[in-house]
N, CA, C and O atoms as a GROMACS GRO file, in nm:
protein
  628
    1ALA      N    1  16.824 -14.146  10.701
    1ALA     CA    2  16.819 -14.293  10.692
    1ALA      C    3  16.960 -14.351  10.673
    1ALA      O    4  16.976 -14.469  10.641
    2MET      N    5  17.060 -14.266  10.694
    2MET     CA    6  17.197 -14.309  10.671
    2MET      C    7  17.235 -14.427  10.761
    2MET      O    8  17.298 -14.522  10.716
    3GLU      N    9  17.194 -14.420  10.888
    3GLU     CA   10  17.238 -14.521  10.982
    3GLU      C   11  17.188 -14.661  10.946
    3GLU      O   12  17.244 -14.761  10.990
    4LYS      N   13  17.082 -14.667  10.866
    4LYS     CA   14  17.027 -14.796  10.827
    4LYS      C   15  17.128 -14.883  10.753
    4LYS      O   16  17.126 -15.006  10.765
    5SER      N   17  17.217 -14.818  10.678
    5SER     CA   18  17.306 -14.898  10.596
    5SER      C   19  17.430 -14.947  10.671
    5SER      O   20  17.514 -15.016  10.614
    6TYR      N   21  17.440 -14.911  10.798
    6TYR     CA   22  17.556 -14.959  10.874
    6TYR      C   23  17.530 -15.096  10.933
    6TYR      O   24  17.423 -15.123  10.989
    7VAL      N   25  17.626 -15.180  10.919
    7VAL     CA   26  17.616 -15.316  10.969
    7VAL      C   27  17.638 -15.312  11.120
    7VAL      O   28  17.720 -15.233  11.168
    8SER      N   29  17.568 -15.395  11.192
    8SER     CA   30  17.587 -15.389  11.337
    8SER      C   31  17.729 -15.430  11.371
    8SER      O   32  17.776 -15.538  11.334
    9MET      N   33  17.796 -15.342  11.443
    9MET     CA   34  17.936 -15.359  11.479
    9MET      C   35  17.955 -15.491  11.554
    9MET      O   36  18.053 -15.562  11.532
   10PHE      N   37  17.862 -15.521  11.641
   10PHE     CA   38  17.875 -15.640  11.722
   10PHE      C   39  17.882 -15.765  11.635
   10PHE      O   40  17.969 -15.850  11.650
   11LEU      N   41  17.786 -15.774  11.542
   11LEU     CA   42  17.782 -15.891  11.455
   11LEU      C   43  17.912 -15.905  11.378
   11LEU      O   44  17.967 -16.015  11.366
   12LEU      N   45  17.961 -15.792  11.326
   12LEU     CA   46  18.084 -15.797  11.248
   12LEU      C   47  18.202 -15.843  11.333
   12LEU      O   48  18.282 -15.925  11.290
   13LEU      N   49  18.210 -15.791  11.453
   13LEU     CA   50  18.322 -15.828  11.538
   13LEU      C   51  18.317 -15.976  11.572
   13LEU      O   52  18.418 -16.046  11.574
   14VAL      N   53  18.196 -16.023  11.600
   14VAL     CA   54  18.181 -16.166  11.629
   14VAL      C   55  18.225 -16.246  11.508
   14VAL      O   56  18.303 -16.341  11.519
   15ALA      N   57  18.174 -16.206  11.392
   15ALA     CA   58  18.207 -16.280  11.270
   15ALA      C   59  18.356 -16.274  11.241
   15ALA      O   60  18.416 -16.375  11.202
   16ILE      N   61  18.414 -16.157  11.259
   16ILE     CA   62  18.556 -16.142  11.228
   16ILE      C   63  18.641 -16.220  11.327
   16ILE      O   64  18.740 -16.282  11.289
   17SER      N   65  18.604 -16.216  11.454
   17SER     CA   66  18.684 -16.291  11.549
   17SER      C   67  18.677 -16.440  11.519
   17SER      O   68  18.775 -16.512  11.538
   18CYS      N   69  18.560 -16.486  11.472
   18CYS     CA   70  18.550 -16.627  11.431
   18CYS      C   71  18.642 -16.653  11.312
   18CYS      O   72  18.715 -16.752  11.309
   19ALA      N   73  18.636 -16.562  11.215
   19ALA     CA   74  18.718 -16.581  11.095
   19ALA      C   75  18.866 -16.580  11.130
   19ALA      O   76  18.943 -16.661  11.080
   20LEU      N   77  18.905 -16.487  11.216
   20LEU     CA   78  19.046 -16.478  11.254
   20LEU      C   79  19.088 -16.601  11.332
   20LEU      O   80  19.198 -16.653  11.313
   21ALA      N   81  19.001 -16.646  11.421
   21ALA     CA   82  19.034 -16.763  11.500
   21ALA      C   83  19.056 -16.882  11.407
   21ALA      O   84  19.148 -16.962  11.427
   22LYS      N   85  18.971 -16.894  11.306
   22LYS     CA   86  18.985 -17.002  11.209
   22LYS      C   87  19.119 -16.992  11.136
   22LYS      O   88  19.191 -17.091  11.123
   23ASP      N   89  19.151 -16.871  11.090
   23ASP     CA   90  19.278 -16.851  11.020
   23ASP      C   91  19.396 -16.886  11.109
   23ASP      O   92  19.491 -16.952  11.067
   24ALA      N   93  19.387 -16.840  11.233
   24ALA     CA   94  19.496 -16.864  11.327
   24ALA      C   95  19.517 -17.014  11.344
   24ALA      O   96  19.631 -17.062  11.349
   25GLY      N   97  19.409 -17.087  11.352
   25GLY     CA   98  19.419 -17.232  11.368
   25GLY      C   99  19.483 -17.295  11.247
   25GLY      O  100  19.563 -17.389  11.259
   26LYS      N  101  19.448 -17.244  11.131
   26LYS     CA  102  19.499 -17.300  11.006
   26LYS      C  103  19.650 -17.283  10.994
   26LYS      O  104  19.723 -17.378  10.964
   27LYS      N  105  19.696 -17.160  11.017
   27LYS     CA  106  19.837 -17.130  10.992
   27LYS      C  107  19.927 -17.197  11.094
   27LYS      O  108  20.038 -17.239  11.064
   28ASP      N  109  19.874 -17.205  11.219
   28ASP     CA  110  19.947 -17.276  11.323
   28ASP      C  111  20.089 -17.224  11.341
   28ASP      O  112  20.182 -17.303  11.360
   29THR      N  113  20.106 -17.094  11.336
   29THR     CA  114  20.240 -17.039  11.355
   29THR      C  115  20.265 -17.018  11.504
   29THR      O  116  20.171 -17.014  11.583
   30LYS      N  117  20.390 -17.006  11.541
   30LYS     CA  118  20.424 -16.986  11.682
   30LYS      C  119  20.365 -16.854  11.731
   30LYS      O  120  20.323 -16.842  11.846
   31GLU      N  121  20.363 -16.758  11.642
   31GLU     CA  122  20.318 -16.624  11.679
   31GLU      C  123  20.176 -16.624  11.734
   31GLU      O  124  20.147 -16.560  11.835
   32THR      N  125  20.087 -16.698  11.667
   32THR     CA  126  19.948 -16.695  11.709
   32THR      C  127  19.930 -16.763  11.845
   32THR      O  128  19.846 -16.721  11.925
   33THR      N  129  20.009 -16.865  11.872
   33THR     CA  130  19.994 -16.932  12.001
   33THR      C  131  20.048 -16.844  12.112
   33THR      O  132  20.000 -16.851  12.226
   34ALA      N  133  20.146 -16.761  12.081
   34ALA     CA  134  20.206 -16.677  12.183
   34ALA      C  135  20.115 -16.561  12.224
   34ALA      O  136  20.121 -16.513  12.337
   35LYS      N  137  20.030 -16.518  12.131
   35LYS     CA  138  19.946 -16.402  12.163
   35LYS      C  139  19.798 -16.433  12.150
   35LYS      O  140  19.738 -16.403  12.046
   36PRO      N  141  19.738 -16.492  12.250
   36PRO     CA  142  19.595 -16.522  12.238
   36PRO      C  143  19.510 -16.402  12.278
   36PRO      O  144  19.420 -16.415  12.361
   37LYS      N  145  19.537 -16.287  12.221
   37LYS     CA  146  19.469 -16.165  12.266
   37LYS      C  147  19.372 -16.110  12.162
   37LYS      O  148  19.350 -15.989  12.154
   38LEU      N  149  19.315 -16.197  12.082
   38LEU     CA  150  19.228 -16.149  11.974
   38LEU      C  151  19.118 -16.052  12.016
   38LEU      O  152  19.109 -15.943  11.960
   39PRO      N  153  19.034 -16.089  12.112
   39PRO     CA  154  18.920 -16.001  12.141
   39PRO      C  155  18.962 -15.859  12.177
   39PRO      O  156  18.897 -15.763  12.138
   40GLN      N  157  19.070 -15.848  12.251
   40GLN     CA  158  19.116 -15.716  12.293
   40GLN      C  159  19.154 -15.629  12.172
   40GLN      O  160  19.114 -15.513  12.164
   41THR      N  161  19.231 -15.687  12.081
   41THR     CA  162  19.270 -15.608  11.963
   41THR      C  163  19.147 -15.577  11.880
   41THR      O  164  19.137 -15.469  11.821
   42LEU      N  165  19.054 -15.671  11.874
   42LEU     CA  166  18.932 -15.646  11.797
   42LEU      C  167  18.853 -15.530  11.854
   42LEU      O  168  18.799 -15.447  11.781
   43SER      N  169  18.847 -15.525  11.987
   43SER     CA  170  18.767 -15.420  12.046
   43SER      C  171  18.826 -15.283  12.017
   43SER      O  172  18.756 -15.182  12.023
   44ARG      N  173  18.955 -15.280  11.986
   44ARG     CA  174  19.015 -15.152  11.950
   44ARG      C  175  19.000 -15.125  11.800
   44ARG      O  176  19.053 -15.026  11.749
   45GLY      N  177  18.928 -15.211  11.731
   45GLY     CA  178  18.902 -15.187  11.590
   45GLY      C  179  19.023 -15.210  11.503
   45GLY      O  180  19.034 -15.154  11.394
   46LEU      N  181  19.114 -15.292  11.552
   46LEU     CA  182  19.238 -15.318  11.479
   46LEU      C  183  19.213 -15.370  11.338
   46LEU      O  184  19.284 -15.336  11.243
   47CYS      N  185  19.111 -15.452  11.328
   47CYS     CA  186  19.078 -15.512  11.201
   47CYS      C  187  19.062 -15.409  11.091
   47CYS      O  188  19.105 -15.429  10.977
   48PHE      N  189  18.998 -15.299  11.127
   48PHE     CA  190  18.963 -15.204  11.024
   48PHE      C  191  19.075 -15.107  10.994
   48PHE      O  192  19.071 -15.033  10.896
   49SER      N  193  19.178 -15.109  11.080
   49SER     CA  194  19.290 -15.019  11.051
   49SER      C  195  19.369 -15.070  10.932
   49SER      O  196  19.448 -14.997  10.873
   50SER      N  197  19.347 -15.196  10.897
   50SER     CA  198  19.417 -15.249  10.780
   50SER      C  199  19.356 -15.192  10.652
   50SER      O  200  19.412 -15.208  10.543
   51GLN      N  201  19.243 -15.126  10.666
   51GLN     CA  202  19.175 -15.063  10.551
   51GLN      C  203  19.149 -15.161  10.438
   51GLN      O  204  19.156 -15.124  10.321
   52LYS      N  205  19.119 -15.284  10.473
   52LYS     CA  206  19.079 -15.378  10.369
   52LYS      C  207  18.927 -15.374  10.358
   52LYS      O  208  18.857 -15.364  10.459
   53PRO      N  209  18.878 -15.381  10.237
   53PRO     CA  210  18.732 -15.393  10.228
   53PRO      C  211  18.691 -15.531  10.275
   53PRO      O  212  18.770 -15.625  10.274
   54LEU      N  213  18.568 -15.542  10.314
   54LEU     CA  214  18.516 -15.666  10.369
   54LEU      C  215  18.426 -15.727  10.263
   54LEU      O  216  18.346 -15.658  10.200
   55MET      N  217  18.440 -15.856  10.245
   55MET     CA  218  18.356 -15.926  10.149
   55MET      C  219  18.283 -16.033  10.227
   55MET      O  220  18.345 -16.127  10.277
   56ILE      N  221  18.154 -16.020  10.237
   56ILE     CA  222  18.076 -16.116  10.315
   56ILE      C  223  18.005 -16.211  10.220
   56ILE      O  224  17.926 -16.170  10.135
   57ILE      N  225  18.034 -16.338  10.237
   57ILE     CA  226  17.973 -16.440  10.151
   57ILE      C  227  17.876 -16.522  10.235
   57ILE      O  228  17.917 -16.598  10.322
   58HIS      N  229  17.748 -16.505  10.208
   58HIS     CA  230  17.647 -16.586  10.276
   58HIS      C  231  17.628 -16.713  10.196
   58HIS      O  232  17.598 -16.708  10.076
   59HIS      N  233  17.645 -16.826  10.260
   59HIS     CA  234  17.613 -16.949  10.189
   59HIS      C  235  17.568 -17.053  10.288
   59HIS      O  236  17.585 -17.035  10.409
   60LEU      N  237  17.509 -17.161  10.240
   60LEU     CA  238  17.467 -17.269  10.327
   60LEU      C  239  17.537 -17.396  10.280
   60LEU      O  240  17.551 -17.420  10.160
   61GLU      N  241  17.582 -17.475  10.376
   61GLU     CA  242  17.661 -17.593  10.342
   61GLU      C  243  17.585 -17.688  10.249
   61GLU      O  244  17.644 -17.748  10.160
   62ASP      N  245  17.455 -17.701  10.269
   62ASP     CA  246  17.381 -17.799  10.189
   62ASP      C  247  17.312 -17.738  10.068
   62ASP      O  248  17.222 -17.799  10.010
   63CYS      N  249  17.354 -17.616  10.031
   63CYS     CA  250  17.294 -17.552   9.915
   63CYS      C  251  17.383 -17.575   9.794
   63CYS      O  252  17.498 -17.531   9.792
   64PRO      N  253  17.331 -17.645   9.692
   64PRO     CA  254  17.414 -17.676   9.574
   64PRO      C  255  17.464 -17.550   9.502
   64PRO      O  256  17.573 -17.550   9.445
   65HIS      N  257  17.384 -17.444   9.504
   65HIS     CA  258  17.427 -17.320   9.440
   65HIS      C  259  17.547 -17.262   9.512
   65HIS      O  260  17.642 -17.214   9.449
   66SER      N  261  17.542 -17.266   9.646
   66SER     CA  262  17.654 -17.215   9.725
   66SER      C  263  17.780 -17.296   9.695
   66SER      O  264  17.889 -17.242   9.677
   67GLN      N  265  17.763 -17.427   9.692
   67GLN     CA  266  17.878 -17.514   9.668
   67GLN      C  267  17.939 -17.491   9.530
   67GLN      O  268  18.061 -17.488   9.514
   68ALA      N  269  17.852 -17.474   9.431
   68ALA     CA  270  17.899 -17.453   9.294
   68ALA      C  271  17.977 -17.322   9.284
   68ALA      O  272  18.080 -17.315   9.218
   69LEU      N  273  17.925 -17.218   9.351
   69LEU     CA  274  17.992 -17.088   9.347
   69LEU      C  275  18.127 -17.096   9.418
   69LEU      O  276  18.227 -17.041   9.371
   70LYS      N  277  18.127 -17.164   9.531
   70LYS     CA  278  18.249 -17.180   9.611
   70LYS      C  279  18.359 -17.245   9.526
   70LYS      O  280  18.476 -17.206   9.531
   71LYS      N  281  18.317 -17.346   9.447
   71LYS     CA  282  18.413 -17.420   9.365
   71LYS      C  283  18.477 -17.330   9.260
   71LYS      O  284  18.599 -17.328   9.247
   72VAL      N  285  18.396 -17.255   9.184
   72VAL     CA  286  18.455 -17.169   9.080
   72VAL      C  287  18.535 -17.056   9.144
   72VAL      O  288  18.635 -17.010   9.088
   73PHE      N  289  18.491 -17.011   9.260
   73PHE     CA  290  18.562 -16.906   9.333
   73PHE      C  291  18.702 -16.956   9.370
   73PHE      O  292  18.802 -16.886   9.353
   74ALA      N  293  18.707 -17.078   9.421
   74ALA     CA  294  18.834 -17.135   9.466
   74ALA      C  295  18.928 -17.164   9.348
   74ALA      O  296  19.050 -17.164   9.364
   75GLU      N  297  18.870 -17.189   9.231
   75GLU     CA  298  18.953 -17.229   9.116
   75GLU      C  299  18.995 -17.110   9.030
   75GLU      O  300  19.076 -17.126   8.939
   76HIS      N  301  18.941 -16.993   9.058
   76HIS     CA  302  18.971 -16.874   8.978
   76HIS      C  303  19.097 -16.808   9.033
   76HIS      O  304  19.095 -16.746   9.139
   77LYS      N  305  19.208 -16.823   8.960
   77LYS     CA  306  19.337 -16.778   9.013
   77LYS      C  307  19.341 -16.629   9.042
   77LYS      O  308  19.395 -16.586   9.144
   78ASP      N  309  19.284 -16.549   8.951
   78ASP     CA  310  19.286 -16.404   8.970
   78ASP      C  311  19.206 -16.363   9.094
   78ASP      O  312  19.245 -16.274   9.169
   79ILE      N  313  19.093 -16.431   9.112
   79ILE     CA  314  19.010 -16.400   9.228
   79ILE      C  315  19.085 -16.436   9.356
   79ILE      O  316  19.081 -16.362   9.454
   80GLN      N  317  19.152 -16.550   9.354
   80GLN     CA  318  19.225 -16.592   9.474
   80GLN      C  319  19.333 -16.491   9.510
   80GLN      O  320  19.355 -16.461   9.628
   81LYS      N  321  19.400 -16.438   9.408
   81LYS     CA  322  19.504 -16.339   9.431
   81LYS      C  323  19.444 -16.210   9.490
   81LYS      O  324  19.496 -16.152   9.585
   82LEU      N  325  19.332 -16.169   9.429
   82LEU     CA  326  19.267 -16.045   9.473
   82LEU      C  327  19.205 -16.062   9.612
   82LEU      O  328  19.199 -15.967   9.690
   83ALA      N  329  19.161 -16.181   9.641
   83ALA     CA  330  19.093 -16.208   9.768
   83ALA      C  331  19.184 -16.181   9.888
   83ALA      O  332  19.137 -16.155   9.998
   84GLU      N  333  19.315 -16.187   9.864
   84GLU     CA  334  19.409 -16.160   9.973
   84GLU      C  335  19.401 -16.015  10.019
   84GLU      O  336  19.444 -15.982  10.130
   85LYS      N  337  19.348 -15.929   9.936
   85LYS     CA  338  19.338 -15.787   9.971
   85LYS      C  339  19.207 -15.754  10.043
   85LYS      O  340  19.180 -15.639  10.076
   86PHE      N  341  19.128 -15.858  10.066
   86PHE     CA  342  18.999 -15.840  10.134
   86PHE      C  343  18.999 -15.913  10.268
   86PHE      O  344  19.076 -16.006  10.290
   87ILE      N  345  18.911 -15.869  10.356
   87ILE     CA  346  18.878 -15.953  10.470
   87ILE      C  347  18.758 -16.035  10.424
   87ILE      O  348  18.651 -15.979  10.398
   88LEU      N  349  18.774 -16.164  10.414
   88LEU     CA  350  18.666 -16.250  10.364
   88LEU      C  351  18.592 -16.312  10.480
   88LEU      O  352  18.653 -16.374  10.568
   89LEU      N  353  18.462 -16.298  10.482
   89LEU     CA  354  18.381 -16.362  10.584
   89LEU      C  355  18.286 -16.459  10.518
   89LEU      O  356  18.205 -16.420  10.434
   90ASN      N  357  18.296 -16.583  10.556
   90ASN     CA  358  18.199 -16.681  10.508
   90ASN      C  359  18.095 -16.703  10.617
   90ASN      O  360  18.127 -16.758  10.723
   91LEU      N  361  17.973 -16.662  10.593
   91LEU     CA  362  17.868 -16.683  10.692
   91LEU      C  363  17.783 -16.800  10.648
   91LEU      O  364  17.722 -16.797  10.541
   92VAL      N  365  17.779 -16.903  10.729
   92VAL     CA  366  17.699 -17.019  10.692
   92VAL      C  367  17.567 -17.022  10.768
   92VAL      O  368  17.494 -17.121  10.764
   93TYR      N  369  17.538 -16.913  10.838
   93TYR     CA  370  17.408 -16.905  10.904
   93TYR      C  371  17.344 -16.775  10.859
   93TYR      O  372  17.413 -16.683  10.816
   94GLU      N  373  17.213 -16.767  10.870
   94GLU     CA  374  17.145 -16.646  10.826
   94GLU      C  375  17.153 -16.543  10.937
   94GLU      O  376  17.132 -16.574  11.054
   95THR      N  377  17.183 -16.422  10.899
   95THR     CA  378  17.200 -16.317  10.998
   95THR      C  379  17.068 -16.248  11.029
   95THR      O  380  16.978 -16.244  10.945
   96THR      N  381  17.057 -16.196  11.150
   96THR     CA  382  16.938 -16.120  11.185
   96THR      C  383  16.959 -15.973  11.152
   96THR      O  384  16.868 -15.891  11.164
   97ASP      N  385  17.081 -15.940  11.109
   97ASP     CA  386  17.113 -15.802  11.076
   97ASP      C  387  17.052 -15.766  10.941
   97ASP      O  388  17.094 -15.818  10.837
   98LYS      N  389  16.954 -15.678  10.944
   98LYS     CA  390  16.882 -15.641  10.821
   98LYS      C  391  16.976 -15.581  10.716
   98LYS      O  392  16.953 -15.595  10.596
   99ASN      N  393  17.082 -15.515  10.762
   99ASN     CA  394  17.175 -15.452  10.668
   99ASN      C  395  17.248 -15.555  10.583
   99ASN      O  396  17.293 -15.526  10.472
  100LEU      N  397  17.260 -15.675  10.637
  100LEU     CA  398  17.331 -15.778  10.561
  100LEU      C  399  17.233 -15.855  10.471
  100LEU      O  400  17.274 -15.945  10.398
  101ALA      N  401  17.106 -15.818  10.477
  101ALA     CA  402  17.007 -15.876  10.387
  101ALA      C  403  16.923 -15.762  10.329
  101ALA      O  404  16.802 -15.757  10.349
  102PRO      N  405  16.990 -15.671  10.256
  102PRO     CA  406  16.919 -15.550  10.211
  102PRO      C  407  16.801 -15.581  10.122
  102PRO      O  408  16.702 -15.506  10.121
  103ASP      N  409  16.808 -15.689  10.046
  103ASP     CA  410  16.695 -15.720   9.958
  103ASP      C  411  16.649 -15.864   9.977
  103ASP      O  412  16.604 -15.929   9.883
  104GLY      N  413  16.660 -15.912  10.099
  104GLY     CA  414  16.607 -16.045  10.129
  104GLY      C  415  16.715 -16.144  10.167
  104GLY      O  416  16.834 -16.121  10.146
  105GLN      N  417  16.670 -16.254  10.222
  105GLN     CA  418  16.764 -16.357  10.266
  105GLN      C  419  16.766 -16.470  10.164
  105GLN      O  420  16.672 -16.548  10.152
  106TYR      N  421  16.874 -16.477  10.090
  106TYR     CA  422  16.890 -16.584   9.993
  106TYR      C  423  17.038 -16.616   9.989
  106TYR      O  424  17.121 -16.534  10.028
  107VAL      N  425  17.072 -16.734   9.941
  107VAL     CA  426  17.212 -16.770   9.928
  107VAL      C  427  17.236 -16.827   9.788
  107VAL      O  428  17.141 -16.876   9.726
  108PRO      N  429  17.356 -16.823   9.737
  108PRO     CA  430  17.467 -16.745   9.792
  108PRO      C  431  17.448 -16.596   9.767
  108PRO      O  432  17.394 -16.554   9.665
  109ARG      N  433  17.493 -16.516   9.863
  109ARG     CA  434  17.476 -16.371   9.858
  109ARG      C  435  17.610 -16.310   9.896
  109ARG      O  436  17.667 -16.345   9.999
  110ILE      N  437  17.659 -16.219   9.814
  110ILE     CA  438  17.790 -16.161   9.840
  110ILE      C  439  17.779 -16.010   9.852
  110ILE      O  440  17.736 -15.942   9.758
  111LEU      N  441  17.818 -15.958   9.968
  111LEU     CA  442  17.810 -15.815   9.993
  111LEU      C  443  17.949 -15.759  10.014
  111LEU      O  444  18.034 -15.823  10.076
  112PHE      N  445  17.972 -15.640   9.963
  112PHE     CA  446  18.098 -15.571   9.988
  112PHE      C  447  18.073 -15.460  10.089
  112PHE      O  448  17.977 -15.385  10.078
  113ILE      N  449  18.161 -15.452  10.188
  113ILE     CA  450  18.145 -15.353  10.295
  113ILE      C  451  18.274 -15.276  10.309
  113ILE      O  452  18.382 -15.335  10.320
  114ASP      N  453  18.264 -15.144  10.308
  114ASP     CA  454  18.387 -15.065  10.315
  114ASP      C  455  18.429 -15.043  10.461
  114ASP      O  456  18.353 -15.076  10.552
  115PRO      N  457  18.548 -14.988  10.482
  115PRO     CA  458  18.597 -14.976  10.620
  115PRO      C  459  18.511 -14.887  10.710
  115PRO      O  460  18.526 -14.891  10.832
  116SER      N  461  18.422 -14.808  10.652
  116SER     CA  462  18.331 -14.731  10.737
  116SER      C  463  18.211 -14.817  10.777
  116SER      O  464  18.115 -14.768  10.837
  117LEU      N  465  18.218 -14.946  10.742
  117LEU     CA  466  18.113 -15.043  10.774
  117LEU      C  467  17.982 -15.017  10.701
  117LEU      O  468  17.875 -15.047  10.752
  118THR      N  469  17.992 -14.960  10.583
  118THR     CA  470  17.873 -14.936  10.502
  118THR      C  471  17.864 -15.043  10.394
  118THR      O  472  17.961 -15.070  10.324
  119VAL      N  473  17.746 -15.101  10.381
  119VAL     CA  474  17.724 -15.197  10.272
  119VAL      C  475  17.725 -15.120  10.140
  119VAL      O  476  17.652 -15.022  10.124
  120ARG      N  477  17.807 -15.165  10.046
  120ARG     CA  478  17.813 -15.097   9.917
  120ARG      C  479  17.699 -15.144   9.829
  120ARG      O  480  17.706 -15.249   9.765
  121ALA      N  481  17.593 -15.064   9.827
  121ALA     CA  482  17.477 -15.100   9.747
  121ALA      C  483  17.506 -15.078   9.599
  121ALA      O  484  17.426 -15.114   9.513
  122ASP      N  485  17.622 -15.016   9.570
  122ASP     CA  486  17.656 -14.988   9.430
  122ASP      C  487  17.737 -15.101   9.368
  122ASP      O  488  17.772 -15.094   9.250
  123ILE      N  489  17.767 -15.205   9.444
  123ILE     CA  490  17.841 -15.318   9.387
  123ILE      C  491  17.750 -15.441   9.393
  123ILE      O  492  17.740 -15.507   9.496
  124THR      N  493  17.687 -15.468   9.282
  124THR     CA  494  17.584 -15.572   9.281
  124THR      C  495  17.607 -15.673   9.169
  124THR      O  496  17.690 -15.653   9.080
  125GLY      N  497  17.532 -15.781   9.177
  125GLY     CA  498  17.538 -15.884   9.074
  125GLY      C  499  17.451 -15.848   8.955
  125GLY      O  500  17.417 -15.732   8.932
  126ARG      N  501  17.416 -15.950   8.882
  126ARG     CA  502  17.350 -15.933   8.754
  126ARG      C  503  17.198 -15.918   8.765
  126ARG      O  504  17.133 -15.870   8.672
  127TYR      N  505  17.141 -15.959   8.877
  127TYR     CA  506  16.995 -15.968   8.883
  127TYR      C  507  16.934 -15.856   8.963
  127TYR      O  508  16.978 -15.827   9.074
  128SER      N  509  16.832 -15.792   8.907
  128SER     CA  510  16.773 -15.678   8.977
  128SER      C  511  16.688 -15.722   9.096
  128SER      O  512  16.668 -15.645   9.190
  129ASN      N  513  16.638 -15.845   9.092
  129ASN     CA  514  16.555 -15.891   9.204
  129ASN      C  515  16.636 -15.960   9.313
  129ASN      O  516  16.587 -15.983   9.423
  130ARG      N  517  16.762 -15.992   9.282
  130ARG     CA  518  16.852 -16.053   9.379
  130ARG      C  519  16.985 -15.982   9.364
  130ARG      O  520  17.077 -16.033   9.300
  131LEU      N  521  16.994 -15.864   9.424
  131LEU     CA  522  17.107 -15.775   9.394
  131LEU      C  523  17.244 -15.836   9.422
  131LEU      O  524  17.341 -15.805   9.352
  132TYR      N  525  17.252 -15.921   9.524
  132TYR     CA  526  17.385 -15.967   9.565
  132TYR      C  527  17.406 -16.115   9.535
  132TYR      O  528  17.492 -16.181   9.595
  133ALA      N  529  17.326 -16.166   9.441
  133ALA     CA  530  17.339 -16.307   9.405
  133ALA      C  531  17.436 -16.323   9.289
  133ALA      O  532  17.441 -16.241   9.198
  134TYR      N  533  17.513 -16.430   9.296
  134TYR     CA  534  17.604 -16.462   9.185
  134TYR      C  535  17.591 -16.610   9.157
  134TYR      O  536  17.577 -16.691   9.249
  135GLU      N  537  17.594 -16.646   9.030
  135GLU     CA  538  17.596 -16.786   8.992
  135GLU      C  539  17.736 -16.818   8.942
  135GLU      O  540  17.813 -16.727   8.912
  136PRO      N  541  17.769 -16.947   8.932
  136PRO     CA  542  17.903 -16.981   8.883
  136PRO      C  543  17.937 -16.913   8.751
  136PRO      O  544  18.053 -16.878   8.726
  137SER      N  545  17.837 -16.894   8.666
  137SER     CA  546  17.863 -16.829   8.536
  137SER      C  547  17.890 -16.680   8.551
  137SER      O  548  17.935 -16.615   8.456
  138ASP      N  549  17.864 -16.625   8.670
  138ASP     CA  550  17.886 -16.482   8.693
  138ASP      C  551  18.024 -16.454   8.753
  138ASP      O  552  18.049 -16.344   8.801
  139ILE      N  553  18.113 -16.553   8.750
  139ILE     CA  554  18.237 -16.539   8.824
  139ILE      C  555  18.322 -16.422   8.775
  139ILE      O  556  18.392 -16.359   8.854
  140SER      N  557  18.316 -16.393   8.645
  140SER     CA  558  18.396 -16.280   8.596
  140SER      C  559  18.336 -16.147   8.641
  140SER      O  560  18.408 -16.049   8.662
  141LEU      N  561  18.204 -16.145   8.657
  141LEU     CA  562  18.138 -16.025   8.711
  141LEU      C  563  18.179 -16.006   8.858
  141LEU      O  564  18.205 -15.894   8.902
  142LEU      N  565  18.184 -16.116   8.930
  142LEU     CA  566  18.225 -16.108   9.070
  142LEU      C  567  18.368 -16.056   9.079
  142LEU      O  568  18.401 -15.975   9.165
  143TYR      N  569  18.452 -16.104   8.989
  143TYR     CA  570  18.591 -16.059   8.988
  143TYR      C  571  18.599 -15.909   8.962
  143TYR      O  572  18.673 -15.838   9.030
  144SER      N  573  18.522 -15.861   8.863
  144SER     CA  574  18.530 -15.717   8.834
  144SER      C  575  18.468 -15.636   8.949
  144SER      O  576  18.509 -15.522   8.972
  145ASN      N  577  18.370 -15.694   9.020
  145ASN     CA  578  18.315 -15.625   9.136
  145ASN      C  579  18.416 -15.615   9.250
  145ASN      O  580  18.419 -15.516   9.323
  146MET      N  581  18.499 -15.718   9.263
  146MET     CA  582  18.605 -15.714   9.365
  146MET      C  583  18.705 -15.604   9.329
  146MET      O  584  18.754 -15.532   9.416
  147GLN      N  585  18.736 -15.594   9.199
  147GLN     CA  586  18.828 -15.488   9.154
  147GLN      C  587  18.766 -15.351   9.181
  147GLN      O  588  18.835 -15.257   9.223
  148LYS      N  589  18.636 -15.341   9.156
  148LYS     CA  590  18.564 -15.216   9.178
  148LYS      C  591  18.570 -15.179   9.326
  148LYS      O  592  18.591 -15.062   9.360
  149ALA      N  593  18.551 -15.277   9.412
  149ALA     CA  594  18.554 -15.252   9.556
  149ALA      C  595  18.692 -15.200   9.598
  149ALA      O  596  18.702 -15.111   9.683
  150MET      N  597  18.797 -15.255   9.539
  150MET     CA  598  18.932 -15.210   9.571
  150MET      C  599  18.953 -15.066   9.523
  150MET      O  600  19.009 -14.983   9.595
  151LYS      N  601  18.906 -15.038   9.402
  151LYS     CA  602  18.922 -14.903   9.344
  151LYS      C  603  18.849 -14.798   9.426
  151LYS      O  604  18.903 -14.692   9.457
  152LEU      N  605  18.724 -14.830   9.462
  152LEU     CA  606  18.643 -14.738   9.541
  152LEU      C  607  18.714 -14.704   9.671
  152LEU      O  608  18.713 -14.590   9.717
  153LEU      N  609  18.776 -14.805   9.726
  153LEU     CA  610  18.845 -14.788   9.852
  153LEU      C  611  18.959 -14.687   9.836
  153LEU      O  612  18.976 -14.598   9.920
  154LYS      N  613  19.035 -14.702   9.730
  154LYS     CA  614  19.149 -14.612   9.709
  154LYS      C  615  19.103 -14.468   9.686
  154LYS      O  616  19.166 -14.374   9.736
  155THR      N  617  18.994 -14.452   9.612
  155THR     CA  618  18.954 -14.314   9.582
  155THR      C  619  18.885 -14.248   9.700
  155THR      O  620  18.886 -14.125   9.712
  156GLU      N  621  18.824 -14.329   9.787
  156GLU     CA  622  18.746 -14.267   9.894
  156GLU      C  623  18.824 -14.242  10.021
  156GLU      O  624  18.781 -14.164  10.106
  157LEU      N  625  18.939 -14.307  10.037
  157LEU     CA  626  19.012 -14.291  10.163
  157LEU      C  627  19.096 -14.164  10.160
  157LEU      O  628  19.165 -14.133  10.258
   0.00000   0.00000   0.00000
């Protein structure tokens, strides 16, 4: 049943290319305009050669819980610093990929995925019935989970 825990590569690449395209637009550097070759590098798996863990944040724009979490996330200086070591994906739509909803579809939901594209079921939030849910009051737990994800990465590579 090992293959069950792998996230569909296609979905990830689509999501990552969207995320990268967004970043590229934001930074607006000369470099990004000179090389519009994103899909090609993505298809070679360039993204994962950076060996950054992936943090997928499912949220909905009109969900007050998502908005509240986003706010404390953005205001937490340590988290912002640590977030630079992750590939962050904000998904504002519900995925059909069962691996990204291991225990149901709810928001906000935060999953950590290692470079082998495995969902880390060992990095969870506070609630046993909503494993990947975090509330604004759980922000320090989320921070320590991000640290845990970084540590796991170092020991496993």
